[in-house]
N, C-alpha and C positions, 0 to 999 in steps of 0.2 A: 430864660423863662420864655423869651419870644419864640424860641425853636420848640421847646418841649412842655411849655406851660399846660397845654391841654392834656398832658400825660401824667402830670404831677398832682397828686391828692393832698400831700402834706409837705409843707416847707418848715424845717426845724434847723436851727442853727444856735451856736453858743453866742450869748450877748457879747462876751468879752473872750478873746482868744487866749487860751492858757499859756501859749508859748511866747507870742509877741506882746500880749497885753493890749492889743488893738480892741477898742470898743466899737461895735458896729451900730449904724444908724437903724434903730429897731423900727421906728415909724416908716420910714422909707421901704424897708424890707417888707414889713406888714402890708403896706399899700400895693407893693408889686405883687406879692403873693395873692392878695384878695382880688386883684385885677384880673388874675388868671384862674379865679375860683378856687384857690388852694387854701387849706386850713394852715394857719401860721402859729408856730410855737417857739419858744425860746428856752435854752438851757442857761440858767442864770447862776451856775455854780461858781464862776469866777466874776459875777456881777453883783449878786445880792450883798448888800453891805458895802459895795465898792463904787458902784455907778448908781445914778437915779434913773430907773428904767421907765417910770411913769407908764406902767402896763395898760391901765384902763384907757389913758389918752393915747397911747401908742396904737390901740386897737387889736392887740394880738389876741388870739383865740384862747391861748393857754401859755402857762410858763411853769418850770419847775426848777428848784434849787436845792442844794444842801446847806446846811447851817454851820458846818464845822471850819469853814474857812474865814471869811471876813466877818462872819456873824458869831464866831468865838464860842460855839457850844461844844467843840471837842470831837474827836473821831467816833463814828458810830452813832451820832446823834440823828434826830429825825430830819427829814426833808420837808420842803414846803411846795405848795402849788397855787397856782393862780388860774382861775377860769373866769373868762369874760362874762359879764352879767347877762349878755344876750343868750348864753348857754344855760344859764342858771336853772331853768326848769324843763330843759328838754331831755326827757327820759328816752328818747329814742336814739341818742348818741350812743355808740359803741363805747364801752368802758371796761376796764379791768376793775372789777367791783369786789369790795370786802364788806364784812358785816359792820364795820365802824362807820360806814357811809350809809347805813340803813336807818330809816325813820327812827328817831329816839324813842317814840312812844311804844314801838313793837320790835325794838331792836333785839330783845332777848327772848322773844317769841319765835321760835324756829318754824313754826307752822305757816308763817306768813311768807308770801312772795317778796323778793327784794324790792324795796320801796326807797328809792334815793333821795337822800336829803337835797334840798336846793342848794345851788352855789358850789364852791369848791369843796365843801364838807362831804358832798356825795361821792367824792373821789378817794375818801380816806379808805384804807385797807384793813388796818388793825389798831388796837388800842396803843397809844403811844408810849415811849419809855419815860417814865415819870422823872427819874433822876437826871436824865439828859435834858428834859424840858425845864428843870430848875435853873440849869446853867443857861440855857438860851433865853429863859424869861428874864434873868438878871441882865443879860447882854443887851436884849431889846429895850429893857427899861432905861439902860444907859444911853442907848442910841436915841430914845425918845427925848430924854432929858437934854442931851446935846444938840439935837436938831440936825436931821440929815443934811439940810442945805448948809448949815454952818460947817458940818464935816467935810462936805463936798468942796466948800471953798478952802478950807485948810489943806484938803488933799491936793488940790491943784498948786498950792503954794509949796507944799512939802515935795512934791514930786518935780516940780519946777526948780526948786533949789538944788535937788539932787541932780537934775539934768545940767544945771548951771556948773556944779562942781565938777561933774564928769567932763565937761567941755573945757573947763579951766585946766584939766589935767594935761590937755593937749598931747594925748598919748595915741599914737597911731595903731596901737595893738587892740584898743577898745572901740566898740561901735554900738551905739544905741540902735536897736531895731524896733522899738516901740515908737508909734507915730509921735511927732513933735507937738501936734496940735492937742491941747488939754481936752478938748471935747471929744477927741478920738482915742481916749485912753482913761483908765482909772488910776489907781495909785501905783501900779506896777511899772517898773522900767526893765526890760530885758536887755542885758549887756552881753553882746558877743565879744569874746576875747580870742584874739588871733593865736593859733598854735597852743591853745590851752586845753588841759584835760581836768579830770575831777580833782586832782591834787590841789589846783588852785582853790576850789571850793572847800577843800579840807582845811587849807591854811586859813581861810577866813573864818571857818567855823572855830578853830583852835584860838583865833584872835578875838573870839567873843561875838562874831557876827552871825546872826540867824538869817540865812538867805536860802536859795534853792538852785540846784544844779540841773540842766536840762542838756542831754547829749545833743550834738557833740561838743558844743563849746559856749554855752549860754548860762549866765547867772541871772536868776530872776531876784529882784529886789523890790519889795513892796512896803514903803513907809505908810502904815495905816494911821489915818489922822486921829482915831479914837484914843490911841495910846502912844504913838511915836511923836518924837520931838524933832525940831530943827537941829538940835545938838546931836541926836542919834544919827541923823543924815550926814552931819559934817564928820562925825567920828567914823562912819562907814567909809567915807570918801578917803580919810587918812589911812585906814586900815587896808583899803584897796591899794593905795599908792605903795604902801609897805610890802604887800605880798607880791605885787607886780615887779617890784625892784629887787 
């Protein structure tokens, strides 16, 4: 940024890295971008429902995310967006506009010029998928009932327990590539396995473990606090021992 800041108009980065699970300091990145007059946005695909982004306090200009991962709406469901309130009524901003972001009073009167709704609503493109919205509504109600601060505390303990069990294995063939600091990660741990290929992941799947394989040698494991337990974490560690042996 020091070298090319005056040439950069937009700074956009994922809040949580999909491969390593590292969660980035959003406020620090935002302040750095704004220092050089850049617009700052975040991709929360692996962050929404996983970390607490505090987007308003962070000061980001905008953020976008999907809902089919940690928010449990299923593949093909709707996405979400955040637009900071300082941009809420700025109609001069360039936007990819759609009719669902038009003033509700004249939305169906095509004779009117586009009249953006204030706030994030003005960036909507088209009417949302109702059946998918039913799933995300049920999920968000559960999140609200549990309380995200409570879920985040449990997440740190769950993932910390998983980290402890992996360390206890004392196996030189596995390495955690996710940051050890709980503040620098969500619930995901990425486990690099020496000389492994996807057959290892296949064995875990057959053993009843739902995880994810990333080439060339990484298994991603994410004990989600909303529905995973400490027993689930322990059972995973036992299954991993079995397939490694």
